[in-house]
LONUMAR-289351 format. One record per residue: residue number from 1; x, y, z of N, C-alpha, C in turn; residue in one letter; chain. Coordinates in nm, 2 decimals, decimal comma, m for minus. Last residue first. Layout:
BEGIN
SITE pos n.east n.north   n.up ca.east ca.north  ca.up c.east c.north   c.up code unit
SITE NUM      X       Y      Z       X        Y      Z      X       Y      Z    A    A
...
END
This chain:
BEGIN
SITE pos n.east n.north   n.up ca.east ca.north  ca.up c.east c.north   c.up code unit
SITE  76   0,13   m3,26   1,87    0,11    m3,33   1,99   0,10   m3,23   2,11    I    A
SITE  75  m0,02   m3,22   1,55    0,07    m3,16   1,66   0,03   m3,24   1,79    T    A
SITE  74   0,00   m3,38   1,24   m0,07    m3,36   1,37   0,03   m3,31   1,47    H    A
SITE  73   0,05   m3,21   0,93    0,10    m3,31   1,03   0,02   m3,28   1,16    P    A
SITE  72  m0,21   m3,18   0,69   m0,12    m3,12   0,78  m0,07   m3,22   0,89    K    A
SITE  71  m0,24   m3,29   0,35   m0,27    m3,30   0,49  m0,17   m3,24   0,58    P    A
SITE  70  m0,26   m3,05   0,09   m0,18    m3,15   0,16  m0,22   m3,16   0,30    R    A
SITE  69  m0,38   m2,82   0,00   m0,46    m2,94   0,01  m0,39   m3,06   0,08    R    A
SITE  68  m0,17   m2,64   0,00   m0,28    m2,62   0,09  m0,37   m2,74   0,11    N    A
SITE  67  m0,02   m2,74  m0,21    0,04    m2,74  m0,08  m0,07   m2,72   0,03    R    A
SITE  66  m0,20   m2,70  m0,43   m0,16    m2,84  m0,39  m0,10   m2,84  m0,25    L    A
SITE  65  m0,19   m2,42  m0,43   m0,32    m2,49  m0,41  m0,29   m2,63  m0,36    D    A
SITE  64   0,08   m2,38  m0,50    0,02    m2,33  m0,37  m0,10   m2,40  m0,34    A    A
SITE  63   0,08   m2,49  m0,76    0,17    m2,55  m0,65   0,11   m2,50  m0,51    A    A
SITE  62  m0,09   m2,32  m0,89   m0,13    m2,46  m0,88  m0,05   m2,52  m0,77    I    A
SITE  61   0,06   m2,08  m0,87   m0,07    m2,09  m0,82  m0,12   m2,23  m0,80    M    A
SITE  60   0,30   m2,15  m1,01    0,30    m2,12  m0,87   0,17   m2,12  m0,80    P    A
SITE  59   0,18   m2,21  m1,28    0,26    m2,30  m1,20   0,26   m2,27  m1,05    G    A
SITE  58   0,08   m1,99  m1,42   m0,01    m2,07  m1,34   0,06   m2,17  m1,25    F    A
SITE  57   0,31   m1,86  m1,52    0,20    m1,78  m1,47   0,12   m1,87  m1,37    H    A
SITE  56   0,50   m2,05  m1,61    0,54    m1,93  m1,52   0,43   m1,86  m1,46    N    A
SITE  55   0,34   m2,21  m1,76    0,41    m2,27  m1,65   0,45   m2,15  m1,55    V    A
SITE  54   0,25   m2,03  m1,96    0,15    m2,10  m1,87   0,22   m2,15  m1,75    W    A
SITE  53   0,50   m1,97  m2,08    0,42    m1,86  m2,01   0,32   m1,92  m1,92    R    A
SITE  52   0,56   m2,22  m2,18    0,65    m2,16  m2,09   0,58   m2,05  m2,01    R    A
SITE  51   0,36   m2,25  m2,37    0,37    m2,35  m2,26   0,45   m2,29  m2,15    V    A
SITE  50   0,43   m2,05  m2,54    0,30    m2,04  m2,47   0,30   m2,13  m2,35    I    A
SITE  49   0,66   m2,15  m2,64    0,67    m2,03  m2,57   0,54   m2,01  m2,49    E    A
SITE  48   0,59   m2,37  m2,79    0,66    m2,40  m2,66   0,66   m2,27  m2,58    Y    A
SITE  47   0,25   m2,33  m2,91    0,39    m2,31  m2,92   0,46   m2,34  m2,78    S    A
SITE  46   0,00   m2,56  m3,01    0,04    m2,46  m2,92   0,20   m2,45  m2,92    V    A
SITE  45  m0,24   m2,75  m3,12   m0,13    m2,67  m3,18  m0,11   m2,55  m3,08    M    A
SITE  44  m0,34   m3,06  m3,07   m0,34    m2,93  m3,00  m0,22   m2,85  m3,04    I    A
SITE  43  m0,32   m3,32  m3,15   m0,40    m3,23  m3,23  m0,42   m3,09  m3,17    G    A
SITE  42  m0,15   m3,48  m3,02   m0,29    m3,49  m2,98  m0,38   m3,39  m3,05    R    A
SITE  41   0,09   m3,39  m3,11    0,04    m3,53  m3,15  m0,10   m3,56  m3,11    E    A
SITE  40   0,09   m3,15  m2,98    0,07    m3,15  m3,13   0,03   m3,29  m3,17    A    A
SITE  39   0,16   m3,23  m2,72    0,03    m3,17  m2,75  m0,01   m3,17  m2,90    L    A
SITE  38   0,42   m3,32  m2,77    0,32    m3,41  m2,72   0,18   m3,36  m2,75    L    A
SITE  37   0,54   m3,08  m2,86    0,53    m3,20  m2,95   0,43   m3,29  m2,90    D    A
SITE  36   0,52   m2,92  m2,62    0,47    m2,87  m2,75   0,44   m2,99  m2,85    E    A
SITE  35   0,68   m3,08  m2,46    0,54    m3,06  m2,43   0,46   m3,02  m2,55    V    A
SITE  34   0,93   m3,04  m2,58    0,87    m3,17  m2,57   0,72   m3,17  m2,54    D    A
SITE  33   0,96   m2,76  m2,55    0,94    m2,82  m2,68   0,89   m2,96  m2,68    R    A
SITE  32   1,00   m2,75  m2,28    0,88    m2,69  m2,33   0,85   m2,74  m2,47    F    A
SITE  31   1,11   m3,08  m2,16    1,13    m2,94  m2,21   1,00   m2,88  m2,26    S    A
SITE  30   1,00   m3,25  m1,86    1,02    m3,24  m2,01   1,06   m3,09  m2,04    M    A
SITE  29   0,95   m3,37  m1,61    1,07    m3,29  m1,64   1,10   m3,28  m1,79    T    A
SITE  28   0,71   m3,48  m1,56    0,80    m3,57  m1,63   0,93   m3,49  m1,67    F    A
SITE  27   0,57   m3,28  m1,42    0,57    m3,42  m1,37   0,68   m3,50  m1,43    R    A
SITE  26   0,60   m3,04  m1,56    0,65    m3,05  m1,42   0,67   m3,20  m1,38    L    A
SITE  25   0,49   m3,09  m1,82    0,62    m3,02  m1,80   0,68   m3,05  m1,66    Y    A
SITE  24   0,24   m3,21  m1,76    0,34    m3,28  m1,84   0,48   m3,22  m1,81    L    A
SITE  23   0,12   m2,99  m1,62    0,14    m3,12  m1,55   0,25   m3,20  m1,63    W    A
SITE  22   0,10   m2,80  m1,82    0,18    m2,77  m1,70   0,21   m2,90  m1,63    I    A
SITE  21  m0,07   m2,93  m1,99    0,06    m2,89  m2,04   0,15   m2,87  m1,92    A    A
SITE  20  m0,30   m2,97  m1,83   m0,23    m3,08  m1,88  m0,09   m3,05  m1,93    Q    A
SITE  19  m0,38   m2,70  m1,79   m0,34    m2,78  m1,68  m0,26   m2,90  m1,72    Q    A
SITE  18  m0,45   m2,63  m2,05   m0,34    m2,56  m1,98  m0,29   m2,64  m1,87    I    A
SITE  17  m0,66   m2,81  m2,10   m0,54    m2,81  m2,18  m0,42   m2,74  m2,11    I    A
SITE  16  m0,84   m2,73  m1,90   m0,79    m2,87  m1,90  m0,66   m2,88  m1,98    E    A
SITE  15  m0,91   m2,46  m1,96   m0,83    m2,49  m1,85  m0,77   m2,63  m1,85    P    A
SITE  14  m0,89   m2,41  m2,32   m0,96    m2,44  m2,20  m0,86   m2,48  m2,09    P    A
SITE  13  m0,71   m2,14  m2,48   m0,73    m2,28  m2,46  m0,81   m2,30  m2,33    F    A
SITE  12  m0,71   m1,86  m2,47   m0,76    m1,92  m2,59  m0,80   m2,07  m2,56    R    A
SITE  11  m0,80   m1,67  m2,19   m0,70    m1,76  m2,25  m0,77   m1,84  m2,36    Y    A
SITE  10  m0,99   m1,53  m2,06   m0,91    m1,45  m2,15  m0,80   m1,54  m2,22    G    A
SITE   9  m0,98   m1,70  m1,75   m1,05    m1,61  m1,84  m0,95   m1,54  m1,93    K    A
SITE   8  m0,89   m1,87  m1,56   m0,83    m1,89  m1,69  m0,90   m1,80  m1,80    Y    A
SITE   7  m0,83   m1,83  m1,22   m0,91    m1,78  m1,34  m0,83   m1,80  m1,47    S    A
SITE   6  m0,86   m2,04  m0,95   m0,77    m1,99  m1,05  m0,85   m1,95  m1,18    I    A
SITE   5  m1,04   m1,96  m0,66   m1,03    m2,04  m0,79  m0,94   m1,97  m0,89    K    A
SITE   4  m0,86   m1,92  m0,36   m0,96    m1,87  m0,45  m0,93   m1,94  m0,59    K    A
SITE   3  m0,83   m2,18  m0,12   m0,77    m2,09  m0,22  m0,88   m2,04  m0,31    M    A
SITE   2  m0,91   m2,22   0,21   m0,96    m2,24   0,08  m0,90   m2,14  m0,01    R    A
SITE   1  m0,80   m2,40   0,49   m0,79    m2,28   0,41  m0,82   m2,30   0,27    M    A
END
């Protein structure tokens, strides 16, 4: 099953930045402010509130896409 492509149209930051912020938050169980600080160290000025919105908006879509890509167990 193929998910439809996630649209990042209308967002100021490129998809790579949004995906990186979401990945940092979820993978390392960081706070939104920690993600904000890490991105700022890389020269990307984004508020923790924007990171929260990205996680709430795109997180479920990314998770669903990953679940669909996961290999299915074989049935006997």
